[in-house]
BAKE-121944 format. One record per residue: residue in three letters; x negated, y negated, z of N, C-alpha, C in turn. Coordinates in steps of 0.02 Angstrom, whole numbers, plus 50000, padded with zeros to 5 digits. Layout:
AlaXYZXYZXYZ;...
//
This chain:
Met501295065150999500865063050944500215066950947;Ser499985069350889499375073350887498885070350838;Phe498255071550849497725069050806497235074750794;Ala496845073950740496335079050725495845079350783;Glu495575085250795495125086250852494455082750840;Ala494235079450891493565076350889493415073550958;Thr492815071050966492625068151030492985061551041;Pro493285060351099493625054051113493145048151108;Pro493405042151097492975036251094492635034951161;Val492085031351158491705029851218492135025551264;Gly492155027051328492575023451376492415016051375;Gly492945012051373492865004851374492795001651306;Ala492625005451255492545002651189493225001051158;Arg493254995751119493884994051086493994998751026;Ile494615000551014494785004950959494765000950894;Pro494395003150844494384999550780495005001050739;Ala495314995750714495894996450670495714993750601;Thr495914997350550495784995350481496454993850448;Val496524987750423497134985750389497044986950314;Ile497484991150285497454992650214498014988850180;Thr497834983850141498324979750107498234980450031;Gly498704977949994498674978649922499364978349892;Phe499404976049831500054975049800500394981749786;Leu501044981349769501444987349756501104991949706;Gly501004998149726500725003149681499985002749668;Ala499614998949709498894998249698498515004549713;Gly498795008849756498455015049773498255015549846;Lys498605011949889498435012049961498505018949991;Thr499045022449976499155029050004498625033949980;Ser498425033549917497895037949891497235036549927;Leu497095030149939496485028349975496495031350045;Ile497055030950079497105033650147497035041150146;Arg497345044550099497275051850095496535053850087;His496175050150044495475051850035495065050350098;Ala495245044950132494895043350194495005048850246;Leu495605051550250495745056950297495355063250279;Glu495285064550215494915070450193494165069950208;Thr493915063850216493195062750226493055059450294;Ala493515060250341493465056750406492935059850451;Glu492675065750434492135068950472492305069650547;Gly492915071850560493105073350628493395067750669;Arg493425061850642493715056250680494465057450690;Arg494705055550748495425056150763495745049550744;Leu496125049650689496415043550662497175043550669;Ala497445037950689498165037050689498345032750629;Leu498935033950601499155030250542499795026450558;Ile499805020150540500415016150544500585014050473;Ile501175015950450501365014750380501985010450378;Asn501945005050339502505000450332502685000150258;Glu503305001950242503515002250172504054997050157;Phe504044994650095504574990250071505034994650029;Gly505614996250056506065000850022506415005350072;Glu506935008850048507365012650093507125019750105;Leu506675022350065506475029350070505745029750092;Gly505615033750144504935034250171504485038550128;Val504305036150068503925040150021503205040950044;Asp502885035450063502175035850080502045040450139;Gly502455039850191502365044250249502475051450231;Ser502965052850189503095059750169502535062450126;Leu502245058250084501675060550043501075062350087;Leu500945058350138500385059850182500515066150224;Glu501125066850248501285072750288501245079150247;Gly501365078550182501355084450139500695085750104;Cys500175082050125499555082550086499125088550106;Gly499295091950160498905097850179498265096350216;Ile498145090050234497545088150271497685088550345;Glu497265092050382497385093150453497455086650491;Ser497065081550472497065075350509497655070750494;Cys498115072850451498715068750439499345072750452;Ala499335076650506499935080250527500465075150546;Ala501095077450545501655072950556501585069050621;Gly501305071950672501265068650736500785062850738;Ser500355062050688499865056550689500095050750645;Ile500705051050619500945045850574501545042250605;Ile501505035650606502065031550630502295027250572;Glu502945027550556503215023550502503615017650530;Leu503495011750501503875005750517504255003950454;Ala504885005750451505275004850390505844999950398;Asn505844996050452506394991450465506234984250448;Gly505744983250407505574976450387504834975950375;Cys504634970450344503924969350329503524968550394;Ile502984972150400502604972250462502344965350481;Cys502214961050431501954954450447502504949750472;Cys503134951750461503704947650484504014950350548;Thr503824956250568504134959450627503604961550677;Val503074957550683502514959250725502734960650797;Ala503114955950825503304956650896503784962450907;Asp504264963250861504784968250872504564975350853;Glu504144975950803503974982550775503254984650790;Phe502794980250774502084982150774501784982550844;Leu501884977450884501574977350950501784983150995;Pro502424985050998502604990851038502254997251016;Val502164998150951501805004050927501075003850949;Met500754998150943500064997550964499984998851039;Glu500444996251078500404997351150500485004751167;Thr500905008251130500985015451140500345019151124;Leu500015017351069499405020751049498845019751099;Ile498745013651122498175012351167498305015051237;Ala498945016651252499105019251318499055026851321;Leu498905030151265498845037451265498265039651310;Pro498315045451342497765048051383497115048651342;Glu497175050751279496605050951234496785046851172;Pro496655040351174496815036151116496425038351054;Pro496665036550995496315038550933495635035150928;Asp495205038150886494555035050872494635028950827;Gly495175028750789495285023250743496015023150722;Ile496225017450697496915016550675496905013850604;Leu497255017150559497335014750490498045011950484;Ile498085005750461498735002450454498855000950381;Glu499325004450350499495003150280500084998350279;Thr499974992250255500504987350251500924988650189;Ser501514985650187501924986250126501584982250071;Gly501784983650009501484980249952501644972849948;Leu502104970449989502294963349988502094959850052;Ala501684963050093501504960250158500924955450152;Leu500934950350194500374945750201499944948250259;Pro499304949350249498894952250303498724947450359;Lys498704940950346498464936250396498904936250459;Pro499564935950454499964936150515499854942550556;Leu499724948050521499594954350557498924953950593;Val498424951350561497774950650594497824946050655;Lys498224940750649498314936250706498614939850766;Ala499014944850753499334948550808498814951850853;Phe498224953250826497714956550866497384951750916;Thr497564945450914497314940650964497784940451024;Trp498354943951020498824944051075498514947551135;Pro498594944951196498274947851255498434955251264;Glu499034957351242499234964351253498774969351219;Ile498454967251164498044972151128497324969751117;Arg497184963351127496514960651110495954964251147;Ser496074965951210495534968951249495424976351232;Arg495894979351196495844986451182495734988251109;Val495904983651063495874985150991495564979250955;Thr495174980750903494894975550860495034977250787;Val495104972150746495194973350674494504974350644;Asp494334980650635493674982450608493584979750537;Gly494134979150501494094976450433494764976450399;Val494834971950351495424971650307495204973950238;Val495514979250213495344982050148495914980450100;Ala495774976950046496264975349995496164980049935;Val496684983549916496654988149859496984984749799;Ile496634984749743496874981349683496964986449627;Asp497524986149593497654990149533497314986549475;Ala496724989049454496334985649403496714984949338;Ala497074990149318497444989849255497994984649257;Ala498354984249314498904979349320498644972249317;Val498094970849353497814964149352497544962449283;His497234967349251496984966249183497554964349135;Glu498144967249146498724965649104499034958949122;Gly498784955649174499034949149193499674949349233;Arg499834955149263500474955749297500484952149364;Phe499924952049400499954949749469499494943849483;Ala499074941949437498624936449452498374933149389;Asp498304926549390498004922849335497284921149353;Asp497214916549400496554913749416496064918649446;Pro496244923049493495744927149525495364931649477;Ala495694934349430495364939049385495084935649323;Glu495434930649298495244927149237495074932049181;Val495474937149176495394941949120495964940749073;Gln495944940549013496474938948966496654931548970;Ala496144927348962496264920148964496734918048908;Arg496764921948856497204920248800497934920048822;Arg498094923548877498784923748900498994917248934;Leu498524912948948498694906748982499134902248939;Ala499084903148873499494899248828500174902448814;Asp500284908248844500904911948832501464908748873;Pro501984905948840502524902648878502934907448921;Ala502874913948908503254918848947502904920449013;Leu502284918149022501914919749083502094914749137;Asp502314917249194502524913049249501924911149292;His501744904649291501154902449328501304900549400;Asp501934900349419502124898849488502464904949518;Asn502174910549506502474916949525502314918449598;Pro502824919649640502674921349710502284927849716;Leu502324932249666501934938449668501194936749671;Glu500994931649635500284929849633500054927049700;Glu500494923449735500314920949801500194926849849;Val500614931949845500524937849888499854941149871;Phe499734942149807499104945249784498504941349810;Glu498514934749802497954930649823497864930549898;Asp498414930349935498354930550008498034937050031;Gln498184942549996497904948950016497154949250004;Ile496924946949947496194947249934495814941849973;Asp496144936349988495804930950025495714932750098;Cys496074937750123496004939850192495544945850198;Ala495294948450142494934954850142494204954350162;Asp493974959750193493254960750205492964965450154;Leu493394969450123493194974150071493754974450020;Val493574973749956494064974349902493894980649862;Val494394985049856494314991149817494674990149751;Leu494304989949698494584989249631494754996249606;Asn495374998049614495595004949601495855005749529;Lys495935011949508496185013649441495745010849386;Thr495095010649399494625008049349494555012549289;Asp494795018749295494785023349238495285021449184;Leu495735016749200496255014949152496085008949109;Ile495495005849120495295000249079494585001249054;Gly494394997849001493734998548971493194995149012;Ala492564996748995491994994149033491934986649029;Ser492054983748969491994976548961492524972949002;Ala493154975348999493684972349037493564972849112;Leu493274978449133493124979449203492604974449227;Arg492074973449187491554968649206491844961549211;Gln492294959849164492604953249165493054952349226;Leu493404957649242493844957549301493434956649365;Glu492894960349371492464959849430492164952849436;Ala491964950049379491664943349381492174938149405;Gly492794938749383493314934149405493444934749480;Leu493464940949504493574942049575492994939449617;Arg492384940549593491794938249630491814930649640;Arg492064927049589492084919749594492584917549647;Arg493074921649663493574919849713493384922249782;Leu493084928149786492944931249851492374927749887;Lys492404927849953491844925249993491234929649981;Pro490624926849985490024930749972489954936950017;Ser490234936650077490174942250123490634948050107;Val491114947050062491604952250047491314957249997;Lys491364963550013491104968849970491634970549917;Leu491414972649858491854974549803491644981449779;Leu492114986249781491964993049760492424995149703;Arg492154999149657492565002149605492815008949629;Ala493415010849607493685017349625494195019649574;Ser494305026149571494845029149533495205033949579;Phe495865034049576496285038349617496165037249692;Gly495925031149711495815029649781495255033449814;Ala494805036249774494275040649800493695036549828;Val493785033949888493255030349923493125033949989;Pro492505036150003492365039650066492545035350127;Ala492765038750179492975035250240492425030750267;Arg491805032950262491245029050291491185022150259;Leu491475021250198491425014750165491995009950183;Ile492545012650208493085008150228493135007450304;Leu492825012050340492785011450413492115008350432;Asp492055006550494491425003750521491194997350484;Leu491674993150464491504986850433491284981650486;Ala491504982750548491294978450604491434971050591;Ala491994969550561492144962650542492434958550599;Ser492754961850649493104958150702493524952550671;Ala493954954450625494324949650584494744944850625;Glu494984947150684495394942750725495004936750751;Asp494334937350753493924931750776493734927050719;Asp493914929050658493724925150598494344922950560;Ile494914922750593495544921750559495594914950524;Asp495284909750552495334903050523494964902450457;Asn494504907050444494114906750381494434910950325;Arg495034913450337495374917650287495964913550259;Arg495894911650196496384907250165497054910650156;Ser497574906450154498244909050141498674903550112;His499094905250064499574900450037500084898550090;His500134902650142500654901550192500384898550256;Asp499774895950255499504892650314499934886550331;Gly500094885850395500494880250417501234881450410;Ala501424886950379502134888650371502354892850431;Ala502974894950429503224899250482502844905750482;Ala502864909150538502484915350546502704920650496;Asp503354920750480503584925650432503624922550362;His503744926650312503824924050244504434927350212;Asp504684923950162505334925850133505244931150079;His505594936650088505594941950037506194941649992;Asp506544936049993507154935549953507014935449879;Asp506384934649859506204934949788506194942049763;Phe506244946949807506204953949788506784957849818;Glu506934963349788507434967749817507274974949799;Ser507534979549838507424986549825508064990449838;Phe508124996049805508705000449816508495007549797;Ser508865012349823508715019349807509275022149764;Val509085026849721509555030149676509515037649686;Ala510075040849701510105048149707510255051049639;Leu509845055749616509885058249548510175065149542;Gly510165069149595510365076049589509795080249560;Lys509925086649549509405091249522509255089249450;Ile508605089349433508375087249367508215093349324;Ser508535093749266508395099349221507935097349163;Asp507905090849148507485088349093507015082949121;Leu506445085149146505975080449176505695075549125;Asn505525077949065505255073549013505755068148995;Gly506395070148990506905065248975506975059949029;Leu506935062049092506975057349148506395052449145;Met505795054949134505215050549132505275045549075;Ala505535047649018505635043148961506135037648978;Arg506685039549012507185034549032506885029549082;Leu506505032049129506195027749179505715022749146;Lys505335025049098504865020549065505235015049028;Thr505775016848994506175011848959506485006849007;Leu506755009449062507065005049112506555000349143;Ala505955002849156505434998749186505264992849141;Lys505234994049076505094988749028505674983949022;Asp506274986649014506864982449001507064978149061;His506934980549121507154977049181506584974449224;Asp505984974649198505394972249234505354975049305;Ile505434981649309505374985049374504654984749396;Leu504534982549458503854981949484503584988649508;Arg504014992549539503774998749571504325003949572;Leu504145010049556504585015849562504225021149603;Lys504575024349650504275029849686504815034149717;Gly504665040549722505145044949752505005052249737;Phe505485056549753505415063749744506015066349705;Val505895071549665506445074549628506415082149634;Glu507005085249632507055092549630507135094649557;Ile506695099149536506695101449466507015108349463;Ser507475109249418507815115749410507305121249397;Gly507375126649433506945132449423506255131949455;Arg506125126549492505475125749525505565125149600;Asp505125128349637505155128049710504665122949738;Met504405118649695503935113349715504285106549712;Arg504115102249759504365095349758503965091349707;His504315087549665503975083549614503985076249634;Val503395073049634503315066049652503305061849588;Ile503665056349589503635051449534503415044849563;Gln502915041749531502675035249551502565031049488;Gly502725024749493502625020349436502455013249456;Val502035010149417501885003049423502054999949355;Gly502574995849354502814993549290503024999549248;Ala502804999649186502985005249141502475010949143;Arg501965010249187501485015749194501745020749246;Leu501925026649223502225031749267501765037749273;Gln501795041049330501465047449339501905051949380;Gly501845058349369502215063249407501795069349420;Tyr501905072549478501525078549496501895082249550;Tyr501765088749555502045092849609501565092449668;Asp501825090349726501375089349782501385095049832;Arg501965098649840501985104149888502635108049877;Pro502655114249904503285118049901503815114849945;Trp504445115649927504985113749972504955118250033;Arg505035115250092504995119150154505645122850167;Ala505585128250205506175132050224506645127650264;Gly507265127350245507765123350279507755115950260;Glu507285113750220507245106750199507795105250147;Val508115099650154508615097550106508275095350042;Arg508405098949988508105097149924508525091549892;Lys508195086249873508555080649844508105076949795;Ser508435073049753508085068849704508285061649718;Val507815057749744507955050749761507355046549740;Leu507495040949707506975036249687507105029449719;Val506575026049739506605019149762506395014649704;Val506795009549690506655004749637506534997949670;Ile505984994749653505824988149680505724983349622;Gly506064977649626506014972649573506134965749599;Arg506164961049554506294954049572507034953249590;Lys507164947849627507854946349645508284945849582;Gly508864949149584509314948949527509224954749480;Ile508784959449496508694965249454509374968749446;Asp509524971149386510184973749370510264980949397;Arg510424981349460510484987949492511014992249458;Ala511584989349442512124993349413511924996649347;Arg511584992849304511384995649239510845000949248;Ile510394999849295509875004949307510185011349333;Glu510635010749382510965016649409511375020249356;Thr511715016449315512125019549262511685023349213;Ala511115020349195510665023649148510365030049176;Leu510315030449243510005036249274510505041649292;Val511085039649317511555044649341512215044749303;Gly512315039949257512925039849217513495036449253;
//
């Protein structure tokens, strides 16, 4: 494992870990990329936990061209939600990191979009890591446009109050419990994608969040996850010592939580000759099947660049992130995440025939 060059941490000091949480597609990976670009020489390790079969976020970071996110500094946990597999998955990784001859200056932990942060923070009270690592802060990333549309929260944002009378709006939605647990555990809330909503709606959204957040929690606006590292690091929250003051819908329940309300699958598409046509089909499918999240890579005919596709609901974006590497298997694969019962067969048929 390798890290960007810098001065090792002061002997005896605990390594600060920053937990990056946020709902599906909120922009956690973009936030981490920007933090790495502005880390000012800090040696950072990354632990990435994804909900889905394809390691998209890790691959995006490895391909970003930033020296401090070389492949050797990234650890992916893809065998289950990090908050449900703390003992089996997370603790061994942490023990490996703190046992290195030159441990990192900091650890960034990107949870899956369906993870509850509180069980993860509790893990830092375990004797195996408590003396060596502290939770410097929990950062919750929010997709401002999605919350404004009423997709993930009613009460916290209180934007679009007119939708409360809409019989189609699910007020007992487990998605909202996940969303609320994430912001209720936060020391810093990053309101991302603010460029996608108007000034008045943004002010209303912020006001709703302020009424829910503890007074000590900071709230920042951002677009494309562009927050300097100095603003998400050095929060000095010692969150593991404040765990009882962080609300959760799952307090008193079992340590893990049930993901049976959601499911994910991957679709192999083959080489794409009509990118615009693919994007149009994906947008229609996202609307018709209430797809929560789309992400993956596609090979475009006649192009030597890998094309990234990401979507939150029917909002899609695509871009070329890097050239295909020599000897790399070129493939087109998308991960689809939706509610339990999503019609996988119809989606696959619409995409691949």
